[in-house]
LUMMARDO-245178 format. One record per atom (N, C-alpha, C): residue in three letters; x, y negated, z negated. Coordinates in steps of 0.001 Angstrom, whole numbers, padded with zeros to 6 digits, always signed. Layout:
ALAXYZ ...
***
This chain:
UNK+004141-018872+005379 UNK+004456-017608+004546 UNK+005853-017769+004035 UNK+006094-017510+002781 UNK+007311-017568+002149 UNK+007774-016166+001920 UNK+009040-015896+002415 UNK+009607-014535+002316 UNK+011130-014637+001615 UNK+011353-013683+000774 UNK+012612-013560+000273 UNK+013088-012045+000162 UNK+014049-011716+000559 UNK+014444-010216+000824 UNK+015737-010123-000016 UNK+015762-009183-000730 UNK+016846-008924-001639 UNK+017202-007403-001579 UNK+018507-007083-001518 UNK+018942-005698-001393 UNK+018843-005067-002793 UNK+018283-003787-002846 UNK+017957-003051-003991 UNK+019181-002068-004444 UNK+020309-002234-004041 UNK+021323-001394-004481 UNK+021369-000042-003701 UNK+021885+001028-004399 UNK+022114+002115-003746 UNK+020718+003032-003320 UNK+019764+002597-003924 UNK+018552+003298-003625 UNK+018005+003129-002243 UNK+018526+001976-001621 UNK+018146+001867-000274 UNK+016854+000998-000067 UNK+016414+000355-001129 UNK+015112-000388-001246 UNK+015506-001677-000999 UNK+014398-002606-000312 UNK+014500-003965-000094 UNK+013272-004557-000655 UNK+013323-005759-001207 UNK+012316-006448-001833 UNK+011942-007786-001036 UNK+010813-007829-000812 UNK+010315-009074-000050 UNK+009226-009576-000811 UNK+009263-011080-001021 UNK+008257-011685-001595 UNK+007387-012450-000711 UNK+006155-012422-000582 UNK+005275-012958+000464 UNK+004172-013604-000091 UNK+003947-014801+000405 UNK+002735-015471+000060 UNK+001611-015101+000998 UNK+000727-014197+000547 UNK-000375-013898+001552 UNK-001352-014874+001609 UNK-001705-015268+002777 UNK-002670-016159+003127 UNK-004089-015399+003464 UNK-005140-016123+003233 UNK-006394-015535+003581 UNK-006381-015212+005060 UNK-006850-014080+005654 UNK-006956-013961+006980 UNK-005559-013523+007566 UNK-004554-013118+006852 UNK-003259-012786+007357 UNK-003474-011469+008265 UNK-002576-011128+009080 UNK-002891-009943+010003 UNK-001929-008834+009737 UNK-002340-007707+009966 UNK-001549-006407+009730 UNK-000182-006412+010482 UNK+000076-007318+011410 UNK+001496-007196+012004 UNK+002262-007930+011136 UNK+001898-008408+009840 UNK+002934-008976+008874 UNK+003425-007793+008019 UNK+003301-006569+008436 UNK+003903-005416+007761 UNK+005401-005322+007966 UNK+005965-004800+006828 UNK+007642-004821+007155 UNK+008064-004048+008079 UNK+009117-004299+008883 UNK+009585-003523+009897 UNK+009667-002113+009540 UNK+010305-001839+008370 UNK+010526-000399+008002 UNK+009134+000301+008065 UNK+008121-000260+007575 UNK+006781+000532+007697 UNK+006413+000866+009122 UNK+006583-000081+010085 UNK+006392+000071+011325 UNK+007288+001121+012022 UNK+008472+001262+011488 UNK+009458+002321+011955 UNK+008893+003703+011494 UNK+008444+003855+010113 UNK+007931+005003+009529 UNK+006764+005390+010351 UNK+005837+004542+010723 UNK+004494+004811+011462 UNK+004891+005172+012994 UNK+006055+005049+013487 UNK+006345+005237+014887 UNK+005987+006677+015378 UNK+006193+007745+014500 UNK+005785+009076+014941 UNK+004327+009449+014780 UNK+003383+008546+014360 UNK+002042+008702+014163 UNK+001445+008301+015306 UNK+000204+009032+015476 UNK-000846+008708+016606 UNK-001314+007148+016501 UNK-001323+006461+017576 UNK-001753+004908+017524 UNK-003002+004661+016622 UNK-003877+005649+016686 UNK-005181+005451+015855 UNK-004901+005462+014300 UNK-003945+006414+013896 UNK-003508+006346+012513 UNK-002782+005201+012084 UNK-001802+004877+013084 UNK-001117+003631+012934 UNK-001964+002400+012691 UNK-003026+002340+013441 UNK-003859+001167+013208 UNK-004791+001240+012004 UNK-005184+002411+011669 UNK-005879+002561+010452 UNK-005115+002249+009152 UNK-003710+002740+009307 UNK-002966+002540+008122 UNK-002659+000976+007936 UNK-002356+000363+008933 UNK-002038-001101+008852 UNK-003390-001909+008451 UNK-004545-001504+008968 UNK-005688-002137+008538 UNK-006071-001968+007230 UNK-005956-000678+006637 UNK-006323-000361+005328 UNK-005233-001253+004361 UNK-003924-001292+004786 UNK-002969-001932+004006 UNK-003526-003418+003829 UNK-003777-004088+004965 UNK-004419-005399+004899 UNK-005597-005569+003988 UNK-006560-004712+004117 UNK-007648-004716+003239 UNK-007332-004630+001752 UNK-006379-003663+001357 UNK-005920-003476+000083 UNK-005183-004857-000486 UNK-004283-005420+000387 UNK-003623-006682-000064 UNK-004626-007784-000145 UNK-005469-007903+000809 UNK-006471-009037+000577 UNK-007418-008930-000666 UNK-007668-007642-001078 UNK-008486-007499-002245 UNK-007756-007531-003621 UNK-006479-007131-003630 UNK-005925-006963-004947 UNK-004653-007821-005041 UNK-004233-008786-004193 UNK-003055-009643-004504 UNK-003469-010647-005524 UNK-002566-010941-006458 UNK-001141-010654-006333 UNK-000795-009317-006981 UNK+000168-008630-006338 UNK+000592-007294-006688 UNK+001883-007018-006237 UNK+002351-005805-006687 UNK+003673-005119-006218 UNK+003272-003938-005210 UNK+004108-003946-004245 UNK+003885-002775-003168 UNK+005303-002085-003079 UNK+005107-000827-003078 UNK+006281+000108-002797 UNK+006089+001043-001818 UNK+006833+001052-000766 UNK+006512+001847+000383 UNK+007663+002833+000561 UNK+007398+004191+000834 UNK+008434+005070+000893 UNK+007752+006295+001766 UNK+008715+007049+002389 UNK+008346+008321+003018 UNK+008602+009416+002191 UNK+007530+010443+002085 UNK+007744+011556+001331 UNK+007351+012773+001995 UNK+008310+013583+002449 UNK+008254+014642+003357 UNK+007350+014303+004672 UNK+006164+014865+004755 UNK+005405+014542+006076 UNK+004529+013391+005906 UNK+004510+012560+004819 UNK+003558+011611+004815 UNK+004359+010268+004306 UNK+003606+009119+004528 UNK+004122+007808+004212 UNK+003190+007445+003030 UNK+003809+006879+001846 UNK+003084+006416+000735 UNK+003373+005038+000429 UNK+002276+004298+000144 UNK+002271+002928-000177 UNK+001612+002873-001530 UNK+002420+002470-002628 UNK+001906+002343-004022 UNK+001662+000958-004327 UNK+000583+000617-005060 UNK+000202-000859-005527 UNK+000049-000837-006966 UNK+000653-001826-007524 UNK+000528-001945-008943 UNK+000630-003487-009402 UNK+000078-003584-010550 UNK-000013-005054-011048 UNK+001458-005537-011545 UNK+002363-004763-011747 UNK+003752-005278-012151 UNK+004709-004412-011188 UNK+005937-004554-011641 UNK+007019-003851-011034 UNK+007021-002328-011359 UNK+006396-002121-012605 UNK+006256-000814-012974 UNK+004913-000174-012232 UNK+005173+000046-010987 UNK+004021+000467-010146 UNK+003324+001910-010632 UNK+004093+002777-011136 UNK+003556+004057-011559 UNK+002659+003792-012769 UNK+003213+003092-013793 UNK+002531+002959-014897 UNK+001313+001908-014886 UNK+001546+000912-014087 UNK+000590-000202-013787 UNK-000273-000067-012500 UNK-000423+001227-012038 UNK-000868+001572-010797 UNK-002390+000939-010420 UNK-002597+000323-009244 UNK-003910+000018-008978 UNK-004495+001007-008041 UNK-003598+001156-006973 UNK-004181+002203-006007 UNK-002944+002727-005050 UNK-003254+003554-004135 UNK-002176+004123-003234 UNK-002723+004344-001969 UNK-001960+004306-000902 UNK-002327+004538+000400 UNK-001407+005612+000859 UNK-001978+006886+001304 UNK-001230+008070+001731 UNK-001561+008114+003223 UNK-000580+008054+004039 UNK-000603+008068+005508 UNK-000183+009474+005934 UNK-001163+010411+006222 UNK-000712+011617+006898 UNK-000871+011798+008355 UNK-000497+012975+008874 UNK-000477+013001+010354 UNK-001859+012746+010975 UNK-002997+013231+010375 UNK-004230+013075+010964 UNK-005409+012195+010387 UNK-004929+011651+009238 UNK-005757+010708+008491 UNK-005045+009977+007413 UNK-005826+008992+006832 UNK-005310+008020+006030 UNK-006271+008147+004640 UNK-005544+008173+003511 UNK-006431+008229+002269 UNK-006118+007050+001474 UNK-007071+006514+000693 UNK-007026+005564-000346 UNK-007125+006160-001751 UNK-006101+006152-002586 UNK-006185+006993-003750 UNK-006327+005875-005013 UNK-007179+006268-005864 UNK-007238+005428-007089 UNK-006814+006261-008252 UNK-005625+005944-008893 UNK-005062+006814-010017 UNK-006168+006792-011158 UNK-006915+005772-011434 UNK-007947+005874-012411 UNK-009470+005870-011821 UNK-009515+006383-010744 UNK-010856+006580-010050 UNK-012037+006985-010811 UNK-011856+007832-011818 UNK-013000+008157-012636 UNK-013648+006999-013329 UNK-012918+005955-013641 UNK-013506+004820-014346 UNK-014125+003669-013409 UNK-014245+004080-012165 UNK-014882+003024-011020 UNK-016283+003421-010812 UNK-017080+002283-010743 UNK-018496+002519-010378 UNK-018603+002862-008882 UNK-019243+003872-008539 UNK-019377+004290-007155 UNK-020783+004737-006746 UNK-021841+003794-006652 UNK-023050+004224-006522 UNK-023268+004809-005147 UNK-022537+004624-004136 UNK-022535+005140-002789 UNK-021791+006542-002614 UNK-021004+006846-003570 UNK-020399+008048-003651 UNK-019298+008277-002509 UNK-018573+007147-002403 UNK-017439+007178-001432 UNK-016342+008033-001965 UNK-016104+007832-003358 UNK-014978+008570-003892 UNK-015194+010232-003947 UNK-013892+010832-003614 UNK-013915+012243-003689 UNK-012897+012635-004702 UNK-012933+013837-005017 UNK-011960+014520-005970 UNK-012673+015075-007155 UNK-012064+016053-007644 UNK-012659+016825-008801 UNK-011748+016869-009925 UNK-010595+016223-009874 UNK-009610+016075-010984 UNK-010090+015395-012301 UNK-009264+015285-013216 UNK-009700+014650-014410 UNK-009806+013116-014382 UNK-008919+012440-013542 UNK-008839+011047-013569 UNK-008891+010488-012045 UNK-008080+011109-011159 UNK-007864+010528-009827 UNK-008847+010729-008878 UNK-009271+009749-008066 UNK-010224+009918-007056 UNK-009646+009212-005728 UNK-010309+009722-004587 UNK-009795+009066-003230 UNK-010881+008869-002319 UNK-010652+008064-001229 UNK-011484+007781-000241 UNK-010639+008166+001016 UNK-011325+008997+001896 UNK-010595+009322+003278 UNK-011118+008298+004316 UNK-010226+007558+004877 UNK-010458+006449+005921 UNK-010351+007284+007230 UNK-011279+007350+008044 UNK-011125+008156+009381 UNK-011513+007279+010489 UNK-012121+006162+010237 UNK-012393+005292+011465 UNK-012331+003796+010911 UNK-012030+002960+011969 UNK-011879+001629+011717 UNK-013224+000871+010992 UNK-014335+001488+011352 UNK-015496+000932+010710 UNK-015410+001152+009212 UNK-014680+002141+008712 UNK-014619+002510+007345 UNK-013919+001169+006575 UNK-013183+000566+007354 UNK-012445-000568+006737 UNK-013308-001890+006406 UNK-014542-002001+007022 UNK-015394-003093+006928 UNK-016333-002702+005875 UNK-016421-001581+005207 UNK-017397-001265+004393 UNK-017144-002143+002897 UNK-018249-002718+002557 UNK-018044-003620+001362 UNK-017861-002664+000170 UNK-018285-001568+000065 UNK-018139-000497-000959 UNK-016547-000345-001124 UNK-015883-000383-000182 UNK-014416-000263-000221 UNK-013801-001318-001053 UNK-014086-002426-000728 UNK-013603-003669-001338 UNK-014069-003659-002883 UNK-015266-003312-003128 UNK-015777-003282-004375 UNK-014891-002339-005340 UNK-014547-001174-004740 UNK-013679-000149-005329 UNK-012316-000745-005804 UNK-011685-001452-004741 UNK-010519-002007-004874 UNK-010444-003244-006014 UNK-011553-004019-005980 UNK-011647-005159-007130 UNK-011845-004590-008350 UNK-012628-003477-008570 UNK-012782-002790-009768 UNK-011493-002261-010306 UNK-010790-001574-009559 UNK-009553-000953-009803 UNK-008415-001995-010267 UNK-008498-003161-009639 UNK-007705-004306-009959 UNK-008027-004910-011265 UNK-009411-004886-011461 UNK-009780-005529-012916 UNK-009471-004422-014060 UNK-009187-003202-013859 UNK-008714-002281-014820 UNK-007452-002554-015322 UNK-006441-003109-014565 UNK-005030-003266-015036 UNK-004884-004752-015626 UNK-003816-004802-016431 UNK-003693-006118-017134 UNK-003355-007209-016246 UNK-003786-008448-016540 UNK-003846-009583-015648 UNK-002496-010470-016054 UNK-001847-010119-017256 UNK-000705-010991-017733 UNK+000280-011261-016698 UNK+000706-010272-015994 UNK+001802-010537-014836 UNK+001463-011467-013794 UNK+000231-011364-013290 UNK-000166-012266-012195 UNK-000319-013574-012600 UNK-000384-014028-013898 UNK-000492-015351-014300 UNK+000851-016046-013986 UNK+001899-015303-014163 UNK+003383-016011-014094 UNK+003616-016318-012612 UNK+003110-015625-011612 UNK+003336-015894-010344 UNK+002198-016568-009563 UNK+002497-017136-008316 UNK+001442-017807-007610 UNK+000205-016925-007343 UNK-000820-017497-006856 UNK-002088-016867-006812 UNK-002045-015580-005730 UNK-001408-015758-004783 UNK-001483-014617-003768 UNK-000139-013924-003427 UNK+000687-013865-004363 UNK+002035-013333-004201 UNK+001914-011645-004058 UNK+002696-011104-003162 UNK+002881-009740-002998 UNK+004443-009514-002948 UNK+004913-008661-003776 UNK+006269-008328-003696 UNK+006363-006922-003142 UNK+006998-006781-002156 UNK+007003-005353-001352 UNK+008525-004936-001506 UNK+008557-003707-001818 UNK+009945-002969-001798 UNK+009705-001744-000882 UNK+010777-001577-000096 UNK+010755-000397+000889 UNK+011905+000336+000729 UNK+011764+001803+000428 UNK+012733+002629+000130 UNK+013083+003268+001571 UNK+014332+002988+002169 UNK+014560+003402+003448 UNK+014766+004844+003416 UNK+014245+005464+004516 UNK+014327+006949+004673 UNK+015690+007301+004933 UNK+016194+008461+004404 UNK+017615+008918+004671 UNK+017746+009291+006097 UNK+016690+009647+006669 UNK+016966+009950+008176 UNK+017028+008699+008992 UNK+016339+007658+008540 UNK+016303+006554+009392 UNK+017806+005770+008888 UNK+018132+005876+007710 UNK+019467+005258+007438 UNK+020632+006098+008088 UNK+020460+007281+008179 UNK+021710+008038+008884 UNK+021627+007810+010299 UNK+020350+007788+010958 UNK+020320+007551+012362 UNK+020941+006176+012721 UNK+020596+005143+011923 UNK+021147+003840+012138 UNK+022650+003879+012177 UNK+023353+004661+011146 UNK+024722+004648+011086 UNK+025292+005413+012172 UNK+024665+006535+012597 UNK+025189+007309+013813 UNK+025200+006437+015035 UNK+024140+005523+015154 UNK+023923+004774+016349 UNK+025028+003706+016349 UNK+025639+003238+015323 UNK+026644+002267+015275 UNK+028016+002650+015660 UNK+028227+003967+015531 UNK+029683+004701+015744 UNK+029977+004898+017136 
***
């Protein structure tokens, strides 16, 4: 596994380039993500890391952006560094469940009706048990979502590259600074 970590300036984000190999394990998650998950129930922690691995295995190469937003942890995935504009999917980790969100979910074929939502475009799948991670329909939705975005950027990089950026939580950063004094 190849990693490169680069500071992202005042925004407190880090970038890590990783060559994901088939069968890589969820423990390859960034330390910051593990810290974000520390307050969550072990079952949610496990579901979140398992879903992250399913997503990365299905859509790599991609860009990943991880941050905490109020009471949830958000993992955004995109085809390019413009994750919002070139978004493939998102993982929302809440206190009692994990949700996989597809920004263009209305365009995905879903014969088993896994997708939920009544909005104009966005759809989601609520992941409640580890058995949900093994469903082939979940991987099918991820592959379809990946196919919807441009493939131009992935041709420039290696076959399985994942570029991860983590925005450090203000509370995590301030707690670290206080601990050093």
